[in-house]
C-alpha positions in Angstrom: 0.0 0.0 0.0 1.3 3.5 -1.0 1.5 6.3 1.4 -0.1 9.7 0.5 3.4 11.2 0.1 4.5 8.4 -2.2 1.3 8.8 -4.3 1.9 12.5 -4.7 5.5 11.9 -5.7 4.5 9.3 -8.3 1.8 11.6 -9.7 4.3 14.5 -9.9 6.8 12.3 -11.7 4.2 11.0 -14.1 3.0 14.6 -14.9 6.6 15.7 -15.5 7.3 12.7 -17.7 4.2 13.4 -19.8 5.1 17.1 -20.2 8.6 16.2 -21.4 7.2 13.6 -23.9 4.5 16.0 -25.1 7.1 18.7 -25.6 9.3 16.3 -27.6 6.4 15.3 -29.8 5.5 18.9 -30.5 9.1 19.8 -31.3 9.4 16.8 -33.6 6.3 17.8 -35.5 7.0 21.5 -35.8 7.8 22.7 -39.4 11.2 24.3 -39.5 14.3 24.8 -41.7 16.5 23.8 -38.9 15.8 20.3 -37.5 16.6 21.2 -33.9 15.3 24.7 -33.9 11.9 23.7 -32.5 13.5 22.0 -29.6 15.3 25.2 -28.6 11.9 27.0 -28.6 11.2 25.2 -25.3 14.5 26.2 -23.7 16.4 29.4 -23.2 19.0 30.7 -25.6 22.4 29.7 -24.1 25.2 30.8 -26.4 26.9 34.2 -25.9 30.2 35.9 -26.4 31.6 39.4 -27.0 31.9 39.8 -30.8 34.0 42.3 -32.7 35.3 42.4 -36.3 37.8 39.7 -37.2 41.3 40.9 -37.3 44.6 39.0 -37.6 45.2 35.3 -37.9 43.8 34.2 -34.5 40.0 34.1 -34.5 38.0 33.0 -31.5 34.7 34.9 -31.4 34.4 37.6 -34.2 32.5 38.5 -37.3 34.0 38.0 -40.8 31.1 39.4 -42.8 27.3 39.5 -42.8 26.8 35.7 -43.0 30.1 34.3 -41.5 31.5 34.5 -38.0 33.8 32.7 -35.6 32.4 31.4 -32.3 34.6 29.8 -29.7 37.1 28.9 -32.4 34.5 27.4 -34.8 33.9 29.1 -38.2 30.2 29.3 -38.8 28.3 30.2 -41.9 24.7 31.3 -41.3 22.8 28.7 -43.2 19.5 30.5 -44.0 20.9 33.6 -45.6 23.4 35.0 -48.1 25.0 38.4 -47.4 27.0 40.6 -49.6 30.8 39.8 -49.9 33.0 42.0 -47.8 36.4 40.7 -48.9 35.8 40.8 -52.6 32.7 42.9 -53.5 31.8 43.1 -57.2 30.7 46.7 -57.0 30.6 49.8 -54.7 27.0 49.0 -53.8 27.9 45.5 -52.7 30.8 46.9 -50.6 28.5 49.3 -48.8 25.9 46.7 -48.1 28.5 44.2 -47.0 30.0 46.7 -44.5 26.5 47.5 -43.1 25.6 43.7 -42.9 28.8 43.0 -41.0 28.2 45.8 -38.5 24.6 44.7 -38.0 25.6 41.1 -37.4 28.1 42.2 -34.7 25.3 44.1 -33.1 22.8 41.2 -33.3 25.2 38.7 -31.9 26.1 41.0 -29.0 22.5 41.8 -28.2 22.1 38.8 -26.0 22.2 35.0 -25.8 21.3 33.0 -28.9 20.9 29.4 -30.1 22.9 27.7 -32.9 20.6 25.2 -34.7 21.9 22.6 -37.1 20.0 22.2 -40.3 20.0 19.5 -43.0 23.8 19.7 -43.4 26.5 20.0 -40.7 29.1 21.7 -42.9 29.5 23.4 -46.3 32.0 22.6 -49.0 34.6 24.9 -47.4 34.4 23.1 -44.0 32.4 25.9 -42.2 29.8 24.8 -39.7 26.3 25.5 -41.1 24.0 26.9 -38.4 20.8 28.9 -38.2 21.3 31.6 -35.4 18.1 32.0 -33.3 17.1 34.3 -30.5 13.8 33.6 -28.9 13.0 31.2 -31.7 13.5 33.9 -34.4 16.3 33.7 -37.0 18.8 36.5 -36.9 19.4 35.8 -40.6 15.7 36.7 -41.1 16.3 40.0 -39.3 19.2 40.8 -41.7 16.9 39.8 -44.6 14.1 42.0 -43.4 16.5 45.0 -43.1 17.7 44.5 -46.7 21.2 43.4 -45.6 20.9 39.8 -46.7 18.8 37.5 -48.9 17.3 34.1 -48.2 19.7 31.3 -49.0 18.7 29.7 -52.4 21.7 27.4 -52.9 23.8 30.0 -54.6 25.1 33.5 -54.2 23.0 36.4 -55.5 24.0 39.4 -57.5 24.2 42.5 -55.3 25.2 44.7 -58.2 22.2 44.1 -60.5 20.2 47.2 -61.1 
């Protein structure tokens, strides 16, 4: 025979277990470009660092351009966007947009904790880690896109110099 205290403990455990299982089912069924992005919606953003512009050969946590940054020694390409090229722009317009996108990415990364979600592929052909960067479940790439500083990734680079 169970005591009332043991009954309450068993009921609390069963309720907690059901909540975890239900959360996992919801996360698994959620439509998303990043396979583990939905799981992070149930938890807090945990990644954070102090980002600046990348300079010199040693890169730990810094921003290369509007869609590439280093975080804790790992080179990351933001998987859901394409930003203008800072290192080799094709025209003056692309150079201006690239500089603005780079500054904005520094500000976004420094604005608070974020989550790095892995999508369909772990790395790109250059060996960079492919990640969607989320804060509060919203893509920081989508923020850059909405501000006109990036475009949604379509499998190839866009032309920032077209009229």
